[in-house]
N, CA and C atoms as an extended XYZ file, in Angstrom:
408
Properties=species:S:1:pos:R:3:atomname:S:1:resname:S:1:resid:I:1 pbc="F F F"
N       -11.914      -77.022        4.626 N   UNK     1
C       -12.833      -75.905        4.455 CA  UNK     1
C       -12.046      -74.648        4.149 C   UNK     1
N       -12.666      -73.799        3.435 N   UNK     2
C       -12.071      -72.528        3.031 CA  UNK     2
C       -12.575      -71.423        3.963 C   UNK     2
N       -11.667      -70.817        4.723 N   UNK     3
C       -12.046      -69.770        5.678 CA  UNK     3
C       -12.777      -68.634        4.972 C   UNK     3
N       -12.252      -68.177        3.855 N   UNK     4
C       -12.861      -67.065        3.131 CA  UNK     4
C       -14.296      -67.403        2.716 C   UNK     4
N       -14.510      -68.624        2.224 N   UNK     5
C       -15.850      -69.036        1.790 CA  UNK     5
C       -16.814      -69.122        2.978 C   UNK     5
N       -16.335      -69.612        4.119 N   UNK     6
C       -17.186      -69.689        5.313 CA  UNK     6
C       -17.557      -68.288        5.779 C   UNK     6
N       -16.582      -67.388        5.841 N   UNK     7
C       -16.877      -66.008        6.251 CA  UNK     7
C       -17.864      -65.350        5.283 C   UNK     7
N       -17.689      -65.590        3.993 N   UNK     8
C       -18.609      -65.049        2.993 CA  UNK     8
C       -20.006      -65.636        3.189 C   UNK     8
N       -20.080      -66.943        3.437 N   UNK     9
C       -21.367      -67.589        3.654 CA  UNK     9
C       -22.090      -67.056        4.881 C   UNK     9
N       -21.354      -66.803        5.955 N   UNK    10
C       -21.965      -66.237        7.165 CA  UNK    10
C       -22.511      -64.839        6.886 C   UNK    10
N       -21.729      -64.020        6.189 N   UNK    11
C       -22.189      -62.661        5.859 CA  UNK    11
C       -23.435      -62.704        4.979 C   UNK    11
N       -23.456      -63.596        3.992 N   UNK    12
C       -24.616      -63.710        3.103 CA  UNK    12
C       -25.842      -64.214        3.863 C   UNK    12
N       -25.654      -65.122        4.805 N   UNK    13
C       -26.775      -65.639        5.588 CA  UNK    13
C       -27.421      -64.527        6.410 C   UNK    13
N       -26.604      -63.727        7.067 N   UNK    14
C       -27.132      -62.670        7.931 CA  UNK    14
C       -27.638      -61.488        7.103 C   UNK    14
N       -27.157      -61.370        5.882 N   UNK    15
C       -27.611      -60.288        5.000 CA  UNK    15
C       -29.090      -60.437        4.632 C   UNK    15
N       -29.700      -61.563        4.981 N   UNK    16
C       -31.138      -61.742        4.760 CA  UNK    16
C       -31.966      -60.938        5.763 C   UNK    16
N       -31.327      -60.409        6.800 N   UNK    17
C       -32.022      -59.569        7.776 CA  UNK    17
C       -32.044      -58.147        7.224 C   UNK    17
N       -33.224      -57.587        6.985 N   UNK    18
C       -33.320      -56.244        6.407 CA  UNK    18
C       -32.633      -55.187        7.279 C   UNK    18
N       -31.931      -54.282        6.602 N   UNK    19
C       -31.331      -53.141        7.284 CA  UNK    19
C       -29.932      -53.350        7.819 C   UNK    19
N       -29.398      -54.567        7.736 N   UNK    20
C       -28.035      -54.824        8.204 CA  UNK    20
C       -27.041      -54.665        7.061 C   UNK    20
N       -25.883      -54.147        7.370 N   UNK    21
C       -24.759      -54.106        6.433 CA  UNK    21
C       -23.843      -55.255        6.808 C   UNK    21
N       -23.753      -56.259        5.942 N   UNK    22
C       -23.013      -57.479        6.254 CA  UNK    22
C       -21.773      -57.587        5.377 C   UNK    22
N       -20.674      -57.999        6.003 N   UNK    23
C       -19.385      -58.103        5.313 CA  UNK    23
C       -18.716      -59.419        5.687 C   UNK    23
N       -17.918      -60.001        4.785 N   UNK    24
C       -17.185      -61.219        5.115 CA  UNK    24
C       -15.910      -60.925        5.918 C   UNK    24
N       -15.686      -59.684        6.265 N   UNK    25
C       -14.574      -59.230        7.100 CA  UNK    25
C       -15.005      -57.895        7.684 C   UNK    25
N       -14.369      -57.456        8.750 N   UNK    26
C       -14.734      -56.178        9.352 CA  UNK    26
C       -13.954      -55.068        8.661 C   UNK    26
N       -14.626      -54.224        7.864 N   UNK    27
C       -13.921      -53.176        7.122 CA  UNK    27
C       -13.432      -52.061        8.047 C   UNK    27
N       -12.488      -51.274        7.545 N   UNK    28
C       -11.952      -50.148        8.317 CA  UNK    28
C       -13.047      -49.160        8.683 C   UNK    28
N       -13.913      -48.866        7.740 N   UNK    29
C       -14.985      -47.904        7.947 CA  UNK    29
C       -16.319      -48.637        7.847 C   UNK    29
N       -17.179      -48.463        8.853 N   UNK    30
C       -18.451      -49.174        8.841 CA  UNK    30
C       -19.623      -48.199        8.858 C   UNK    30
N       -20.762      -48.705        8.430 N   UNK    31
C       -22.024      -47.980        8.495 CA  UNK    31
C       -22.978      -48.858        9.311 C   UNK    31
N       -23.142      -48.551       10.607 N   UNK    32
C       -23.958      -49.425       11.456 CA  UNK    32
C       -25.438      -49.384       11.091 C   UNK    32
N       -26.144      -50.473       11.356 N   UNK    33
C       -25.660      -51.693       11.984 CA  UNK    33
C       -24.858      -52.544       11.002 C   UNK    33
N       -23.735      -53.053       11.489 N   UNK    34
C       -22.808      -53.824       10.670 CA  UNK    34
C       -22.539      -55.179       11.314 C   UNK    34
N       -22.576      -56.230       10.492 N   UNK    35
C       -22.276      -57.597       10.922 CA  UNK    35
C       -21.067      -58.095       10.143 C   UNK    35
N       -20.151      -58.808       10.836 N   UNK    36
C       -19.009      -59.421       10.156 CA  UNK    36
C       -18.372      -60.495       11.029 C   UNK    36
N       -17.863      -61.575       10.417 N   UNK    37
C       -17.003      -62.498       11.151 CA  UNK    37
C       -15.698      -61.763       11.473 C   UNK    37
N       -15.182      -61.952       12.681 N   UNK    38
C       -13.995      -61.194       13.081 CA  UNK    38
C       -12.839      -62.056       13.581 C   UNK    38
N       -13.088      -63.338       13.871 N   UNK    39
C       -12.045      -64.160       14.483 CA  UNK    39
C       -12.444      -65.625       14.351 C   UNK    39
N       -11.468      -66.532       14.411 N   UNK    40
C       -11.784      -67.949       14.442 CA  UNK    40
C       -10.678      -68.737       15.094 C   UNK    40
N       -11.026      -69.925       15.535 N   UNK    41
C       -10.078      -70.903       16.043 CA  UNK    41
C       -10.277      -72.150       15.195 C   UNK    41
N        -9.186      -72.770       14.747 N   UNK    42
C        -9.268      -73.941       13.880 CA  UNK    42
C        -8.772      -75.160       14.638 C   UNK    42
N        -9.579      -76.231       14.653 N   UNK    43
C        -9.180      -77.514       15.225 CA  UNK    43
C        -9.060      -78.508       14.074 C   UNK    43
N        -7.871      -79.104       13.915 N   UNK    44
C        -7.622      -80.041       12.824 CA  UNK    44
C        -7.877      -81.479       13.261 C   UNK    44
N        -8.158      -82.355       12.289 N   UNK    45
C        -8.280      -83.792       12.497 CA  UNK    45
C        -9.199      -84.156       13.651 C   UNK    45
N       -10.376      -83.595       13.646 N   UNK    46
C       -11.347      -83.897       14.690 CA  UNK    46
C       -12.248      -85.033       14.243 C   UNK    46
N       -12.777      -85.762       15.158 N   UNK    47
C       -13.700      -86.874       14.936 CA  UNK    47
C       -13.699      -87.501       13.555 C   UNK    47
N       -13.387      -88.739       13.531 N   UNK    48
C       -13.505      -89.575       12.334 CA  UNK    48
C       -12.698      -89.085       11.143 C   UNK    48
N       -11.410      -88.908       11.338 N   UNK    49
C       -10.549      -88.658       10.196 CA  UNK    49
C       -10.252      -87.208        9.905 C   UNK    49
N       -10.183      -86.911        8.632 N   UNK    50
C        -9.727      -85.611        8.170 CA  UNK    50
C       -10.857      -84.575        8.229 C   UNK    50
N       -11.259      -84.245        9.432 N   UNK    51
C       -12.312      -83.261        9.655 CA  UNK    51
C       -11.684      -82.008       10.248 C   UNK    51
N       -12.287      -80.889        9.975 N   UNK    52
C       -11.828      -79.614       10.507 CA  UNK    52
C       -13.014      -78.934       11.174 C   UNK    52
N       -12.755      -78.319       12.309 N   UNK    53
C       -13.772      -77.504       12.968 CA  UNK    53
C       -13.245      -76.092       13.111 C   UNK    53
N       -14.050      -75.133       12.754 N   UNK    54
C       -13.805      -73.743       13.116 CA  UNK    54
C       -14.658      -73.552       14.365 C   UNK    54
N       -14.009      -73.570       15.517 N   UNK    55
C       -14.754      -73.588       16.768 CA  UNK    55
C       -14.085      -72.723       17.816 C   UNK    55
N       -14.510      -71.491       17.926 N   UNK    56
C       -15.625      -70.874       17.208 CA  UNK    56
C       -15.165      -69.969       16.075 C   UNK    56
N       -16.120      -69.652       15.198 N   UNK    57
C       -16.000      -68.474       14.349 CA  UNK    57
C       -16.744      -67.391       15.130 C   UNK    57
N       -16.055      -66.338       15.464 N   UNK    58
C       -16.673      -65.242       16.222 CA  UNK    58
C       -17.157      -64.181       15.246 C   UNK    58
N       -18.446      -63.864       15.337 N   UNK    59
C       -19.066      -62.858       14.480 CA  UNK    59
C       -19.533      -61.702       15.349 C   UNK    59
N       -19.381      -60.500       14.864 N   UNK    60
C       -19.723      -59.314       15.653 CA  UNK    60
C       -20.754      -58.466       14.920 C   UNK    60
N       -21.668      -57.914       15.701 N   UNK    61
C       -22.659      -56.963       15.199 CA  UNK    61
C       -22.460      -55.661       15.954 C   UNK    61
N       -22.261      -54.582       15.216 N   UNK    62
C       -22.044      -53.263       15.813 CA  UNK    62
C       -23.160      -52.320       15.410 C   UNK    62
N       -23.692      -51.599       16.404 N   UNK    63
C       -24.760      -50.626       16.193 CA  UNK    63
C       -24.304      -49.269       16.690 C   UNK    63
N       -24.887      -48.242       16.136 N   UNK    64
C       -24.592      -46.883       16.571 CA  UNK    64
C       -25.012      -46.709       18.021 C   UNK    64
N       -24.248      -45.942       18.764 N   UNK    65
C       -24.639      -45.660       20.144 CA  UNK    65
C       -25.149      -44.233       20.287 C   UNK    65
N       -25.669      -43.689       19.198 N   UNK    66
C       -26.203      -42.331       19.224 CA  UNK    66
C       -27.301      -42.189       20.276 C   UNK    66
N       -28.121      -43.209       20.415 N   UNK    67
C       -29.169      -43.230       21.427 CA  UNK    67
C       -29.083      -44.581       22.140 C   UNK    67
N       -28.532      -44.580       23.350 N   UNK    68
C       -28.268      -45.826       24.066 CA  UNK    68
C       -29.500      -46.710       24.211 C   UNK    68
N       -30.623      -46.127       24.583 N   UNK    69
C       -31.828      -46.915       24.854 CA  UNK    69
C       -32.363      -47.575       23.585 C   UNK    69
N       -32.507      -46.818       22.510 N   UNK    70
C       -33.038      -47.412       21.278 CA  UNK    70
C       -32.031      -48.392       20.680 C   UNK    70
N       -30.740      -48.115       20.822 N   UNK    71
C       -29.713      -49.033       20.340 CA  UNK    71
C       -29.786      -50.376       21.050 C   UNK    71
N       -30.002      -50.346       22.358 N   UNK    72
C       -30.107      -51.593       23.113 CA  UNK    72
C       -31.372      -52.359       22.729 C   UNK    72
N       -32.451      -51.653       22.479 N   UNK    73
C       -33.675      -52.328       22.025 CA  UNK    73
C       -33.447      -53.022       20.679 C   UNK    73
N       -32.768      -52.323       19.763 N   UNK    74
C       -32.473      -52.920       18.455 CA  UNK    74
C       -31.579      -54.146       18.619 C   UNK    74
N       -30.536      -54.014       19.434 N   UNK    75
C       -29.606      -55.129       19.628 CA  UNK    75
C       -30.339      -56.340       20.202 C   UNK    75
N       -31.241      -56.126       21.116 N   UNK    76
C       -31.977      -57.235       21.722 CA  UNK    76
C       -32.804      -57.994       20.697 C   UNK    76
N       -33.283      -57.332       19.656 N   UNK    77
C       -34.004      -58.036       18.590 CA  UNK    77
C       -33.069      -58.992       17.847 C   UNK    77
N       -31.823      -58.565       17.617 N   UNK    78
C       -30.851      -59.409       16.921 CA  UNK    78
C       -30.415      -60.598       17.788 C   UNK    78
N       -30.515      -60.472       19.110 N   UNK    79
C       -30.110      -61.529       20.042 CA  UNK    79
C       -31.128      -62.658       20.139 C   UNK    79
N       -32.356      -62.433       19.688 N   UNK    80
C       -33.425      -63.421       19.828 CA  UNK    80
C       -33.042      -64.743       19.168 C   UNK    80
N       -33.576      -65.842       19.716 N   UNK    81
C       -33.314      -67.164       19.150 CA  UNK    81
C       -34.066      -67.392       17.846 C   UNK    81
N       -35.154      -66.644       17.644 N   UNK    82
C       -35.928      -66.769       16.408 CA  UNK    82
C       -36.566      -65.424       16.099 C   UNK    82
N       -37.142      -65.343       14.927 N   UNK    83
C       -37.801      -64.112       14.516 CA  UNK    83
C       -37.106      -63.455       13.354 C   UNK    83
N       -37.723      -62.418       12.780 N   UNK    84
C       -37.219      -61.807       11.555 CA  UNK    84
C       -35.873      -61.093       11.705 C   UNK    84
N       -35.464      -60.716       12.905 N   UNK    85
C       -34.182      -60.038       13.098 CA  UNK    85
C       -33.165      -60.914       13.825 C   UNK    85
N       -33.480      -62.175       14.043 N   UNK    86
C       -32.600      -63.083       14.767 CA  UNK    86
C       -31.366      -63.457       13.941 C   UNK    86
N       -30.192      -63.102       14.447 N   UNK    87
C       -28.942      -63.484       13.787 CA  UNK    87
C       -28.783      -64.999       13.830 C   UNK    87
N       -29.099      -65.615       14.961 N   UNK    88
C       -29.004      -67.076       15.097 CA  UNK    88
C       -29.858      -67.771       14.041 C   UNK    88
N       -31.111      -67.369       13.917 N   UNK    89
C       -32.007      -67.996       12.946 CA  UNK    89
C       -31.515      -67.796       11.513 C   UNK    89
N       -30.992      -66.624       11.208 N   UNK    90
C       -30.488      -66.353        9.854 CA  UNK    90
C       -29.294      -67.247        9.525 C   UNK    90
N       -28.368      -67.389       10.478 N   UNK    91
C       -27.184      -68.227       10.240 CA  UNK    91
C       -27.581      -69.688       10.089 C   UNK    91
N       -28.510      -70.153       10.928 N   UNK    92
C       -28.868      -71.574       10.926 CA  UNK    92
C       -29.918      -71.941        9.874 C   UNK    92
N       -30.382      -70.996        9.089 N   UNK    93
C       -31.374      -71.291        8.044 CA  UNK    93
C       -30.819      -72.273        7.012 C   UNK    93
N       -29.537      -72.197        6.711 N   UNK    94
C       -28.855      -73.158        5.831 CA  UNK    94
C       -27.581      -73.578        6.551 C   UNK    94
N       -27.630      -74.707        7.217 N   UNK    95
C       -26.513      -75.154        8.062 CA  UNK    95
C       -25.281      -75.580        7.268 C   UNK    95
N       -25.354      -75.521        5.928 N   UNK    96
C       -24.166      -75.825        5.114 CA  UNK    96
C       -23.607      -74.581        4.426 C   UNK    96
N       -24.222      -73.443        4.651 N   UNK    97
C       -23.793      -72.197        3.990 CA  UNK    97
C       -23.631      -72.408        2.495 C   UNK    97
N       -24.655      -72.994        1.895 N   UNK    98
C       -24.628      -73.225        0.450 CA  UNK    98
C       -23.611      -74.264        0.024 C   UNK    98
N       -23.298      -75.209        0.898 N   UNK    99
C       -22.333      -76.258        0.582 CA  UNK    99
C       -20.907      -75.936        0.986 C   UNK    99
N       -20.684      -74.818        1.616 N   UNK   100
C       -19.345      -74.407        2.044 CA  UNK   100
C       -18.822      -75.279        3.183 C   UNK   100
N       -19.723      -75.793        4.021 N   UNK   101
C       -19.338      -76.637        5.144 CA  UNK   101
C       -20.333      -77.790        5.242 C   UNK   101
N       -20.047      -78.740        6.137 N   UNK   102
C       -20.965      -79.864        6.335 CA  UNK   102
C       -22.076      -79.524        7.317 C   UNK   102
N       -21.762      -78.726        8.316 N   UNK   103
C       -22.750      -78.365        9.318 CA  UNK   103
C       -22.247      -77.186       10.136 C   UNK   103
N       -23.179      -76.520       10.783 N   UNK   104
C       -22.809      -75.442       11.703 CA  UNK   104
C       -23.860      -75.324       12.787 C   UNK   104
N       -23.484      -74.653       13.863 N   UNK   105
C       -24.389      -74.430       14.981 CA  UNK   105
C       -23.998      -73.138       15.684 C   UNK   105
N       -24.936      -72.256       15.897 N   UNK   106
C       -24.674      -71.046       16.673 CA  UNK   106
C       -24.713      -71.458       18.136 C   UNK   106
N       -23.566      -71.367       18.808 N   UNK   107
C       -23.447      -71.865       20.177 CA  UNK   107
C       -23.870      -70.836       21.215 C   UNK   107
N       -23.319      -69.629       21.122 N   UNK   108
C       -23.582      -68.618       22.146 CA  UNK   108
C       -23.569      -67.234       21.531 C   UNK   108
N       -24.146      -66.306       22.268 N   UNK   109
C       -23.964      -64.892       21.983 CA  UNK   109
C       -23.429      -64.290       23.285 C   UNK   109
N       -22.353      -63.536       23.177 N   UNK   110
C       -21.690      -62.978       24.352 CA  UNK   110
C       -21.254      -61.544       24.046 C   UNK   110
N       -20.632      -60.941       25.027 N   UNK   111
C       -20.011      -59.642       24.807 CA  UNK   111
C       -20.970      -58.511       24.555 C   UNK   111
N       -22.178      -58.607       25.084 N   UNK   112
C       -23.154      -57.526       24.947 CA  UNK   112
C       -22.547      -56.302       25.618 C   UNK   112
N       -22.217      -55.290       24.841 N   UNK   113
C       -21.608      -54.106       25.444 CA  UNK   113
C       -21.019      -53.177       24.408 C   UNK   113
N       -19.988      -52.453       24.828 N   UNK   114
C       -19.380      -51.412       23.997 CA  UNK   114
C       -18.122      -51.933       23.330 C   UNK   114
N       -17.970      -51.587       22.053 N   UNK   115
C       -16.806      -51.963       21.258 CA  UNK   115
C       -16.242      -50.712       20.601 C   UNK   115
N       -14.917      -50.637       20.560 N   UNK   116
C       -14.286      -49.553       19.826 CA  UNK   116
C       -13.851      -50.089       18.471 C   UNK   116
N       -14.175      -49.344       17.432 N   UNK   117
C       -13.749      -49.704       16.084 CA  UNK   117
C       -13.353      -48.419       15.362 C   UNK   117
N       -12.129      -48.373       14.886 N   UNK   118
C       -11.599      -47.212       14.160 CA  UNK   118
C       -11.819      -45.913       14.944 C   UNK   118
N       -11.621      -45.996       16.262 N   UNK   119
C       -11.694      -44.817       17.106 CA  UNK   119
C       -13.098      -44.383       17.509 C   UNK   119
N       -14.118      -45.169       17.157 N   UNK   120
C       -15.498      -44.839       17.504 CA  UNK   120
C       -16.075      -45.953       18.363 C   UNK   120
N       -16.878      -45.584       19.348 N   UNK   121
C       -17.555      -46.556       20.217 CA  UNK   121
C       -18.883      -46.992       19.601 C   UNK   121
N       -19.136      -48.307       19.642 N   UNK   122
C       -20.378      -48.885       19.145 CA  UNK   122
C       -20.947      -49.828       20.194 C   UNK   122
N       -22.253      -49.983       20.188 N   UNK   123
C       -22.918      -51.003       20.966 CA  UNK   123
C       -22.883      -52.279       20.138 C   UNK   123
N       -22.651      -53.424       20.779 N   UNK   124
C       -22.600      -54.642       19.990 CA  UNK   124
C       -22.657      -55.909       20.800 C   UNK   124
N       -22.529      -57.016       20.088 N   UNK   125
C       -22.489      -58.350       20.676 CA  UNK   125
C       -21.743      -59.267       19.717 C   UNK   125
N       -21.367      -60.458       20.230 N   UNK   126
C       -20.627      -61.423       19.425 CA  UNK   126
C       -21.322      -62.780       19.462 C   UNK   126
N       -21.409      -63.437       18.311 N   UNK   127
C       -21.953      -64.777       18.196 CA  UNK   127
C       -20.812      -65.739       17.933 C   UNK   127
N       -20.794      -66.858       18.657 N   UNK   128
C       -19.814      -67.917       18.429 CA  UNK   128
C       -20.498      -69.033       17.657 C   UNK   128
N       -19.935      -69.366       16.492 N   UNK   129
C       -20.515      -70.339       15.597 CA  UNK   129
C       -19.527      -71.492       15.420 C   UNK   129
N       -19.984      -72.704       15.626 N   UNK   130
C       -19.178      -73.908       15.392 CA  UNK   130
C       -19.457      -74.371       13.969 C   UNK   130
N       -18.406      -74.482       13.160 N   UNK   131
C       -18.530      -74.868       11.756 CA  UNK   131
C       -17.706      -76.121       11.541 C   UNK   131
N       -18.294      -77.149       10.933 N   UNK   132
C       -17.641      -78.434       10.726 CA  UNK   132
C       -17.576      -78.749        9.240 C   UNK   132
N       -16.417      -79.273        8.809 N   UNK   133
C       -16.279      -79.634        7.402 CA  UNK   133
C       -15.091      -80.531        7.164 C   UNK   133
N       -14.824      -80.779        5.914 N   UNK   134
C       -13.719      -81.642        5.511 CA  UNK   134
C       -12.412      -80.857        5.497 C   UNK   134
N       -11.337      -81.511        5.892 N   UNK   135
C       -10.016      -80.918        5.781 CA  UNK   135
C        -9.562      -80.956        4.346 C   UNK   135
N        -8.586      -80.159        4.030 N   UNK   136
C        -8.062      -80.124        2.653 CA  UNK   136
C        -7.052      -81.208        2.395 C   UNK   136
């Protein structure tokens, strides 16, 4: 599997949620709300031969903390398991990311809290996504 293609596919999947700025990497300067894959762990030669798992691909969503209460309400909409603002539902709508991988599953959302990025504090959360595909 191609890491760049998987990150691009995740950003494109979540970009279906109106109002989000989605990137295949976390840029130096962001305009919240911003979503991007930020980290991954790679497991080689898993189950049945030349398989690769990115387990997890960690994706982060950052929102402005200008108003703590409204920011938390917005973030909670993105945390939902389903619905028009659900990050999980957007990622799992096409479990192959347009053929980039064989399958994926959003495992958890964690880290609900404050994140510093480029010297600014943001409200955010992280989604861990298990991505399975063929090794090169």
